[in-house]
C-alpha positions as a Python dict, from the first residue, in 0.01 Angstrom:
ca = {
    (1, 'M'): (0, 0, 0),
    (2, 'Q'): (-66, 301, 220),
    (3, 'P'): (-321, 529, 54),
    (4, 'E'): (-221, 890, 1),
    (5, 'T'): (-376, 1176, 192),
    (6, 'N'): (-534, 1437, -23),
    (7, 'E'): (-403, 1787, 30),
    (8, 'P'): (-660, 1995, 218),
    (9, 'A'): (-849, 2233, 4),
    (10, 'A'): (-754, 2595, 38),
    (11, 'A'): (-999, 2749, 275),
    (12, 'E'): (-1040, 3098, 413),
    (13, 'P'): (-914, 3096, 777),
    (14, 'A'): (-1180, 3130, 1042),
    (15, 'S'): (-1211, 3477, 1183),
    (16, 'E'): (-1049, 3535, 1517),
    (17, 'E'): (-1347, 3735, 1629),
    (18, 'I'): (-1647, 3565, 1784),
    (19, 'I'): (-1981, 3742, 1818),
    (20, 'A'): (-2169, 3624, 2122),
    (21, 'P'): (-2543, 3541, 2101),
    (22, 'L'): (-2767, 3805, 2249),
    (23, 'P'): (-2962, 3734, 2565),
    (24, 'R'): (-3342, 3736, 2592),
    (25, 'I'): (-3399, 4103, 2517),
    (26, 'T'): (-3652, 4310, 2318),
    (27, 'L'): (-3544, 4533, 2031),
    (28, 'Q'): (-3724, 4781, 1801),
    (29, 'A'): (-3559, 4937, 1501),
    (30, 'F'): (-3691, 5248, 1326),
    (31, 'C'): (-3536, 5288, 982),
    (32, 'E'): (-3559, 5556, 715),
    (33, 'T'): (-3393, 5391, 413),
    (34, 'P'): (-3473, 5051, 255),
    (35, 'A'): (-3107, 4947, 262),
    (36, 'V'): (-3064, 4987, 638),
    (37, 'A'): (-3409, 4827, 698),
    (38, 'A'): (-3301, 4524, 490),
    (39, 'T'): (-2976, 4499, 687),
    (40, 'M'): (-3164, 4511, 1018),
    (41, 'Q'): (-3408, 4241, 895),
    (42, 'T'): (-3111, 4021, 807),
    (43, 'A'): (-2949, 4082, 1147),
    (44, 'V'): (-3262, 4004, 1357),
    (45, 'A'): (-3298, 3674, 1157),
    (46, 'D'): (-2947, 3565, 1244),
    (47, 'R'): (-2881, 3270, 1478),
    (48, 'R'): (-2727, 3498, 1737),
    (49, 'M'): (-3062, 3675, 1776),
    (50, 'D'): (-3262, 3360, 1838),
    (51, 'K'): (-3351, 3458, 2193),
    (52, 'A'): (-3425, 3819, 2116),
    (53, 'H'): (-3774, 3952, 2032),
    (54, 'A'): (-3719, 4206, 1757),
    (55, 'R'): (-3923, 4427, 1528),
    (56, 'V'): (-3806, 4642, 1231),
    (57, 'Q'): (-4020, 4923, 1101),
    (58, 'M'): (-3986, 5251, 901),
    (59, 'G'): (-4022, 5604, 1024),
    (60, 'G'): (-3689, 5688, 1187),
    (61, 'P'): (-3661, 5885, 1517),
    (62, 'A'): (-3989, 6067, 1470),
    (63, 'A'): (-4182, 5739, 1457),
    (64, 'A'): (-3994, 5617, 1762),
    (65, 'V'): (-4094, 5927, 1961),
    (66, 'E'): (-4461, 5871, 1870),
    (67, 'A'): (-4450, 5493, 1936),
    (68, 'F'): (-4322, 5534, 2290),
    (69, 'R'): (-4526, 5830, 2418),
    (70, 'S'): (-4759, 5586, 2594),
    (71, 'A'): (-4584, 5251, 2548),
    (72, 'P'): (-4293, 5096, 2743),
    (73, 'T'): (-3960, 5102, 2563),
    (74, 'P'): (-3774, 4784, 2468),
    (75, 'N'): (-3425, 4691, 2589),
    (76, 'I'): (-3270, 4829, 2267),
    (77, 'I'): (-3395, 5102, 2032),
    (78, 'V'): (-3217, 5131, 1696),
    (79, 'L'): (-3274, 5461, 1516),
    (80, 'E'): (-3168, 5540, 1164),
    (81, 'T'): (-3151, 5909, 1081),
    (82, 'V'): (-3105, 6101, 753),
    (83, 'S'): (-3188, 6434, 910),
    (84, 'D'): (-2943, 6708, 1032),
    (85, 'P'): (-2782, 6679, 1379),
    (86, 'A'): (-3009, 6940, 1538),
    (87, 'T'): (-3322, 6754, 1438),
    (88, 'L'): (-3178, 6424, 1558),
    (89, 'I'): (-3089, 6580, 1893),
    (90, 'S'): (-3442, 6718, 1939),
    (91, 'H'): (-3589, 6374, 1868),
    (92, 'L'): (-3356, 6212, 2116),
    (93, 'E'): (-3453, 6463, 2384),
    (94, 'A'): (-3815, 6393, 2321),
    (95, 'L'): (-3750, 6020, 2331),
    (96, 'S'): (-3556, 6047, 2660),
    (97, 'E'): (-3868, 6170, 2833),
    (98, 'S'): (-4046, 5832, 2777),
    (99, 'C'): (-3745, 5601, 2782),
    (100, 'D'): (-3743, 5335, 3057),
    (101, 'A'): (-3433, 5303, 3278),
    (102, 'G'): (-3187, 5064, 3118),
    (103, 'T'): (-3301, 5111, 2761),
    (104, 'K'): (-3004, 5130, 2523),
    (105, 'V'): (-3016, 5345, 2211),
    (106, 'V'): (-2809, 5276, 1896),
    (107, 'V'): (-2811, 5546, 1626),
    (108, 'I'): (-2735, 5474, 1258),
    (109, 'G'): (-2641, 5785, 1065),
    (110, 'H'): (-2513, 5871, 722),
    (111, 'V'): (-2256, 6136, 825),
    (112, 'N'): (-1909, 6066, 952),
    (113, 'D'): (-1897, 6344, 1216),
    (114, 'V'): (-1678, 6307, 1519),
    (115, 'Q'): (-1841, 6598, 1703),
    (116, 'L'): (-2189, 6447, 1648),
    (117, 'Y'): (-2056, 6114, 1781),
    (118, 'R'): (-1930, 6278, 2094),
    (119, 'D'): (-2254, 6470, 2147),
    (120, 'L'): (-2459, 6151, 2118),
    (121, 'I'): (-2236, 5957, 2361),
    (122, 'R'): (-2263, 6242, 2615),
    (123, 'R'): (-2644, 6219, 2585),
    (124, 'G'): (-2638, 5847, 2673),
    (125, 'V'): (-2653, 5693, 2324),
    (126, 'S'): (-2477, 5356, 2341),
    (127, 'E'): (-2327, 5357, 1990),
    (128, 'Y'): (-2326, 5553, 1665),
    (129, 'L'): (-2291, 5361, 1343),
    (130, 'I'): (-2235, 5497, 992),
    (131, 'A'): (-2427, 5353, 695),
    (132, 'P'): (-2387, 5160, 476),
    (133, 'L'): (-2362, 4868, 720),
    (134, 'E'): (-2287, 4499, 694),
    (135, 'T'): (-2504, 4259, 888),
    (136, 'L'): (-2207, 4151, 1109),
    (137, 'D'): (-2143, 4520, 1200),
    (138, 'V'): (-2497, 4536, 1348),
    (139, 'L'): (-2469, 4201, 1522),
    (140, 'R'): (-2128, 4289, 1667),
    (141, 'T'): (-2258, 4622, 1803),
    (142, 'L'): (-2569, 4475, 1963),
    (143, 'S'): (-2380, 4183, 2111),
    (144, 'E'): (-2113, 4404, 2271),
    (145, 'L'): (-2389, 4595, 2452),
    (146, 'Y'): (-2430, 4280, 2667),
    (147, 'V'): (-2077, 4143, 2688),
    (148, 'A'): (-1861, 4248, 2978),
    (149, 'P'): (-1526, 4403, 2871),
    (150, 'E'): (-1329, 4130, 3044),
    (151, 'A'): (-1524, 3863, 2852),
    (152, 'R'): (-1480, 4002, 2502),
    (153, 'N'): (-1242, 3728, 2396),
    (154, 'L'): (-1507, 3465, 2369),
    (155, 'G'): (-1434, 3098, 2302),
    (156, 'R'): (-1495, 2945, 1964),
    (157, 'V'): (-1749, 2659, 1952),
    (158, 'I'): (-1676, 2386, 1694),
    (159, 'A'): (-1945, 2125, 1637),
    (160, 'V'): (-1832, 1795, 1477),
    (161, 'M'): (-2105, 1562, 1344),
    (162, 'G'): (-2103, 1254, 1128),
    (163, 'A'): (-2303, 1241, 805),
    (164, 'K'): (-2413, 896, 923),
    (165, 'G'): (-2332, 657, 1203),
    (166, 'G'): (-1992, 489, 1202),
    (167, 'V'): (-1803, 739, 985),
    (168, 'G'): (-1559, 819, 1269),
    (169, 'A'): (-1681, 1164, 1357),
    (170, 'S'): (-1603, 1112, 1729),
    (171, 'T'): (-1249, 1006, 1647),
    (172, 'I'): (-1204, 1310, 1430),
    (173, 'A'): (-1346, 1539, 1696),
    (174, 'H'): (-1118, 1393, 1969),
    (175, 'N'): (-807, 1411, 1757),
    (176, 'I'): (-859, 1766, 1638),
    (177, 'S'): (-922, 1868, 2001),
    (178, 'W'): (-589, 1713, 2088),
    (179, 'A'): (-422, 1893, 1798),
    (180, 'I'): (-571, 2229, 1900),
    (181, 'A'): (-455, 2186, 2257),
    (182, 'R'): (-115, 2026, 2186),
    (183, 'N'): (6, 2165, 1852),
    (184, 'L'): (-170, 2503, 1848),
    (185, 'D'): (-137, 2558, 2225),
    (186, 'A'): (-496, 2668, 2278),
    (187, 'S'): (-678, 2564, 2596),
    (188, 'T'): (-956, 2334, 2480),
    (189, 'V'): (-1255, 2153, 2624),
    (190, 'I'): (-1413, 1863, 2438),
    (191, 'V'): (-1778, 1801, 2518),
    (192, 'D'): (-1914, 1450, 2453),
    (193, 'L'): (-2283, 1498, 2374),
    (194, 'D'): (-2356, 1134, 2301),
    (195, 'I'): (-2470, 1081, 2659),
    (196, 'A'): (-2573, 717, 2620),
    (197, 'Y'): (-2293, 587, 2395),
    (198, 'G'): (-2018, 847, 2402),
    (199, 'T'): (-1653, 729, 2352),
    (200, 'A'): (-1452, 1034, 2457),
    (201, 'G'): (-1380, 882, 2798),
    (202, 'L'): (-1246, 566, 2635),
    (203, 'N'): (-1045, 743, 2371),
    (204, 'F'): (-873, 961, 2632),
    (205, 'N'): (-840, 680, 2883),
    (206, 'Q'): (-1053, 865, 3136),
    (207, 'D'): (-1327, 737, 3368),
    (208, 'P'): (-1457, 1049, 3548),
    (209, 'P'): (-1735, 997, 3804),
    (210, 'Q'): (-1922, 1307, 3671),
    (211, 'G'): (-1962, 1469, 3335),
    (212, 'I'): (-2204, 1600, 3082),
    (213, 'A'): (-2515, 1440, 3231),
    (214, 'E'): (-2493, 1652, 3547),
    (215, 'A'): (-2477, 1971, 3333),
    (216, 'V'): (-2754, 1868, 3095),
    (217, 'F'): (-3019, 1721, 3326),
    (218, 'A'): (-3000, 2001, 3589),
    (219, 'P'): (-2893, 2313, 3397),
    (220, 'E'): (-3034, 2540, 3667),
    (221, 'R'): (-2764, 2413, 3907),
    (222, 'L'): (-2476, 2473, 3669),
    (223, 'D'): (-2227, 2746, 3754),
    (224, 'S'): (-1854, 2800, 3720),
    (225, 'A'): (-1771, 2602, 4034),
    (226, 'L'): (-1975, 2300, 3935),
    (227, 'L'): (-1840, 2309, 3579),
    (228, 'D'): (-1487, 2305, 3726),
    (229, 'R'): (-1571, 1985, 3918),
    (230, 'L'): (-1732, 1818, 3613),
    (231, 'L'): (-1431, 1865, 3383),
    (232, 'S'): (-1173, 1589, 3367),
    (233, 'R'): (-825, 1696, 3275),
    (234, 'C'): (-658, 1507, 2989),
    (235, 'S'): (-346, 1720, 2963),
    (236, 'D'): (-220, 2062, 3065),
    (237, 'N'): (-422, 2227, 2788),
    (238, 'L'): (-709, 1983, 2731),
    (239, 'A'): (-1013, 1897, 2946),
    (240, 'L'): (-1300, 1664, 2886),
    (241, 'L'): (-1669, 1681, 2972),
    (242, 'A'): (-1739, 1309, 2941),
    (243, 'A'): (-2057, 1118, 2870),
    (244, 'P'): (-2164, 855, 3129),
    (245, 'A'): (-2237, 599, 2856),
    (246, 'V'): (-2499, 423, 3058),
    (247, 'L'): (-2866, 341, 2979),
    (248, 'D'): (-3023, 434, 3311),
    (249, 'R'): (-3243, 692, 3146),
    (250, 'T'): (-3351, 813, 2802),
    (251, 'I'): (-3201, 1131, 2659),
    (252, 'D'): (-3505, 1351, 2626),
    (253, 'I'): (-3365, 1696, 2704),
    (254, 'E'): (-3501, 2038, 2641),
    (255, 'E'): (-3406, 2231, 2329),
    (256, 'D'): (-3216, 2493, 2533),
    (257, 'A'): (-3062, 2252, 2786),
    (258, 'L'): (-2709, 2327, 2674),
    (259, 'E'): (-2744, 2706, 2677),
    (260, 'Q'): (-2598, 2771, 3024),
    (261, 'L'): (-2315, 2520, 2969),
    (262, 'L'): (-2205, 2675, 2643),
    (263, 'E'): (-2224, 3030, 2784),
    (264, 'L'): (-1996, 2933, 3073),
    (265, 'L'): (-1750, 2756, 2844),
    (266, 'R'): (-1742, 3043, 2593),
    (267, 'A'): (-1649, 3279, 2872),
    (268, 'S'): (-1376, 3048, 3013),
    (269, 'V'): (-1200, 2861, 2734),
    (270, 'P'): (-1062, 2969, 2394),
    (271, 'C'): (-1184, 2658, 2214),
    (272, 'I'): (-1480, 2422, 2275),
    (273, 'V'): (-1526, 2113, 2052),
    (274, 'L'): (-1862, 1950, 2060),
    (275, 'D'): (-1880, 1576, 1970),
    (276, 'V'): (-2238, 1582, 1837),
    (277, 'P'): (-2414, 1244, 1818),
    (278, 'H'): (-2563, 1122, 1488),
    (279, 'Q'): (-2926, 1183, 1573),
    (280, 'W'): (-3177, 1448, 1485),
    (281, 'S'): (-3373, 1624, 1757),
    (282, 'H'): (-3451, 1981, 1851),
    (283, 'W'): (-3150, 2018, 2080),
    (284, 'V'): (-2907, 1861, 1831),
    (285, 'K'): (-3024, 2091, 1556),
    (286, 'R'): (-3013, 2401, 1778),
    (287, 'T'): (-2662, 2315, 1911),
    (288, 'L'): (-2531, 2238, 1567),
    (289, 'L'): (-2660, 2553, 1398),
    (290, 'G'): (-2570, 2770, 1697),
    (291, 'S'): (-2198, 2681, 1677),
    (292, 'D'): (-1932, 2908, 1531),
    (293, 'E'): (-1795, 2633, 1309),
    (294, 'I'): (-1962, 2311, 1183),
    (295, 'L'): (-1749, 2019, 1067),
    (296, 'I'): (-1925, 1731, 888),
    (297, 'V'): (-1745, 1402, 873),
    (298, 'A'): (-1836, 1168, 589),
    (299, 'E'): (-1709, 856, 416),
    (300, 'P'): (-1666, 858, 33),
    (301, 'E'): (-1994, 670, -36),
    (302, 'L'): (-2349, 755, -144),
    (303, 'A'): (-2535, 761, 188),
    (304, 'S'): (-2276, 993, 335),
    (305, 'L'): (-2298, 1218, 32),
    (306, 'R'): (-2674, 1250, 57),
    (307, 'N'): (-2678, 1323, 429),
    (308, 'A'): (-2382, 1555, 410),
    (309, 'K'): (-2553, 1749, 134),
    (310, 'N'): (-2864, 1788, 350),
    (311, 'L'): (-2650, 1920, 641),
    (312, 'V'): (-2452, 2156, 420),
    (313, 'D'): (-2771, 2291, 259),
    (314, 'L'): (-2925, 2339, 604),
    (315, 'S'): (-2622, 2528, 734),
    (316, 'R'): (-2613, 2743, 421),
    (317, 'S'): (-2981, 2847, 446),
    (318, 'S'): (-2990, 2879, 829),
    (319, 'R'): (-2657, 3061, 881),
    (320, 'P'): (-2625, 3319, 599),
    (321, 'N'): (-2380, 3527, 800),
    (322, 'D'): (-2149, 3236, 886),
    (323, 'S'): (-1912, 3022, 693),
    (324, 'V'): (-2082, 2721, 543),
    (325, 'A'): (-2034, 2383, 709),
    (326, 'R'): (-1692, 2228, 636),
    (327, 'L'): (-1638, 1877, 514),
    (328, 'V'): (-1381, 1611, 600),
    (329, 'L'): (-1372, 1276, 422),
    (330, 'N'): (-1266, 989, 653),
    (331, 'K'): (-1152, 630, 591),
    (332, 'V'): (-1041, 715, 240),
    (333, 'G'): (-870, 430, 55),
    (334, 'M'): (-1046, 137, 223),
    (335, 'P'): (-937, -177, 40),
    (336, 'K'): (-1187, -330, -211),
    (337, 'R'): (-1446, -58, -142),
    (338, 'P'): (-1568, 144, -441),
    (339, 'E'): (-1541, 512, -344),
    (340, 'I'): (-1674, 843, -470),
    (341, 'N'): (-1388, 1073, -578),
    (342, 'A'): (-1324, 1360, -345),
    (343, 'N'): (-1372, 1617, -627),
    (344, 'E'): (-1703, 1460, -723),
    (345, 'F'): (-1811, 1459, -360),
    (346, 'A'): (-1722, 1827, -322),
    (347, 'K'): (-1889, 1925, -645),
    (348, 'A'): (-2219, 1760, -537),
    (349, 'L'): (-2218, 1947, -207),
    (350, 'G'): (-2092, 2281, -341),
    (351, 'V'): (-1812, 2298, -84),
    (352, 'E'): (-1448, 2195, -95),
    (353, 'V'): (-1318, 1901, 98),
    (354, 'L'): (-1121, 2043, 383),
    (355, 'C'): (-915, 1726, 419),
    (356, 'S'): (-917, 1352, 340),
    (357, 'V'): (-809, 1124, 619),
    (358, 'P'): (-660, 791, 498),
    (359, 'F'): (-798, 459, 613),
    (360, 'D'): (-551, 280, 840),
    (361, 'A'): (-714, 3, 1045),
    (362, 'Q'): (-398, -83, 1230),
    (363, 'L'): (-316, 272, 1339),
    (364, 'F'): (-669, 379, 1437),
    (365, 'G'): (-746, 42, 1604),
    (366, 'T'): (-428, 58, 1811),
    (367, 'A'): (-502, 412, 1924),
    (368, 'A'): (-863, 329, 2016),
    (369, 'N'): (-770, 17, 2213),
    (370, 'N'): (-497, 197, 2403),
    (371, 'G'): (-700, 505, 2484),
    (372, 'Q'): (-458, 721, 2283),
    (373, 'M'): (-472, 988, 2017),
    (374, 'I'): (-332, 919, 1668),
    (375, 'A'): (-44, 1164, 1726),
    (376, 'E'): (60, 965, 2037),
    (377, 'V'): (86, 642, 1836),
    (378, 'Q'): (237, 791, 1518),
    (379, 'A'): (333, 1151, 1556),
    (380, 'S'): (477, 1202, 1208),
    (381, 'G'): (210, 1015, 1010),
    (382, 'K'): (-21, 1156, 751),
    (383, 'A'): (-328, 1121, 975),
    (384, 'A'): (-169, 1324, 1255),
    (385, 'E'): (-76, 1593, 1001),
    (386, 'A'): (-428, 1595, 868),
    (387, 'F'): (-575, 1660, 1215),
    (388, 'T'): (-337, 1953, 1268),
    (389, 'Q'): (-435, 2099, 930),
    (390, 'I'): (-803, 2066, 1019),
    (391, 'A'): (-748, 2225, 1361),
    (392, 'S'): (-558, 2514, 1210),
    (393, 'T'): (-835, 2592, 967),
    (394, 'L'): (-1117, 2564, 1215),
    (395, 'T'): (-946, 2788, 1472),
    (396, 'G'): (-767, 3033, 1238),
    (397, 'R'): (-447, 2957, 1424),
    (398, 'G'): (-161, 2910, 1187),
    (399, 'E'): (111, 2845, 1438),
    (400, 'A'): (158, 2751, 1802),
    (401, 'K'): (143, 3024, 2059),
    (402, 'R'): (433, 3060, 2296),
    (403, 'S'): (252, 3161, 2614),
    (404, 'R'): (56, 2890, 2793),
    (405, 'R'): (-266, 2975, 2977),
    (406, 'S'): (-436, 2769, 3244),
    (407, 'L'): (-749, 2602, 3112),
    (408, 'L'): (-976, 2725, 3390),
    (409, 'E'): (-787, 3042, 3474),
    (410, 'P'): (-1097, 3271, 3419),
    (411, 'I'): (-1317, 3045, 3633),
    (412, 'V'): (-1063, 3037, 3916),
    (413, 'A'): (-1013, 3413, 3900),
    (414, 'K'): (-1390, 3467, 3915),
    (415, 'L'): (-1418, 3249, 4223),
    (416, 'K'): (-1132, 3434, 4392),
    (417, 'R'): (-1304, 3770, 4325),
    (418, 'R'): (-1624, 3637, 4480),
    (419, 'K'): (-1440, 3522, 4794),
    (420, 'A'): (-1262, 3858, 4822),
    (421, 'S'): (-1588, 4044, 4805),
}
């Protein structure tokens, strides 16, 4: 008897907006109220500020003027003011005398005054925010100071990881990538991070000569042109950065080895799905927690529950300004196996089960052996529907888009501009 698929739990759709991580900059904030100081402290502790060196202190604009009379200014100065506009302007004039070239100033005020805003912008202030502020308001403003206008529509990074080995996380990752590209019409790149044992090449029936290893082991060489050569096209809307799956070297990479790759992909493709291997190292942890969405794949048994709870708790504590990691139960309804009920599983983790994918050895085995996706073998089945539902939730895309966009259009356009110049 074919086991039934649980209906996916109602989940708040992912936000369409992506806030890019800040580059390696310095920032000092001078606050005047505890509320704004607390918001700034939360912002600088966010994952998007990992590379920034930031300091939050009290004193407002007057303290900033004194601090930088004989000291170099940081890349960004954030000033909270509760004083009248004339006093603020006088402090900014004094601060301008010691500001280094390139220093950006963000002012947080408590008055909604269009004329004041215009005066501040004319004087070179980068942005004027009105308190009270949410943490994401601060992060969005700081991020946009370093994002080019043409690159504002950043790609969403989705990390898929198994709660333990063998739960089918790679299969889930590959099939939701296919669903995003095919059913939701979003250009997608899947990145197989299991360099030694990755199966994305097999599952998509691809055998590219190059792939993720060239990007990871020599990140200083990586640029848009090289990335274009490393990608293997699976369909009009889907490309693969495959793993070599050979044991010619051990996988001891630096914690930030994927930084350049993810920055290039974010600027080029609407959706990036990371097939994260089931291992625990500095680079895996950083990549997982730095993603916009985390999807944990588990089986309905005890070891999966324990490990999934650890991952969910880590994501909750490390990413307070992001949605908590999402959970998919895979291989549900395996014959003769005692299973933990989905509701009990969800209750133990404190999150809802996004979707339960039914066990079907014949269907999944046929797809794997043929190098096909589930929807190619059985388009109208419950498993294919589950992958589309998961894809819709993770991307916030409820329906297919009509217009089709070339996968590497931004990269090609950038190369053309370089040649023209």
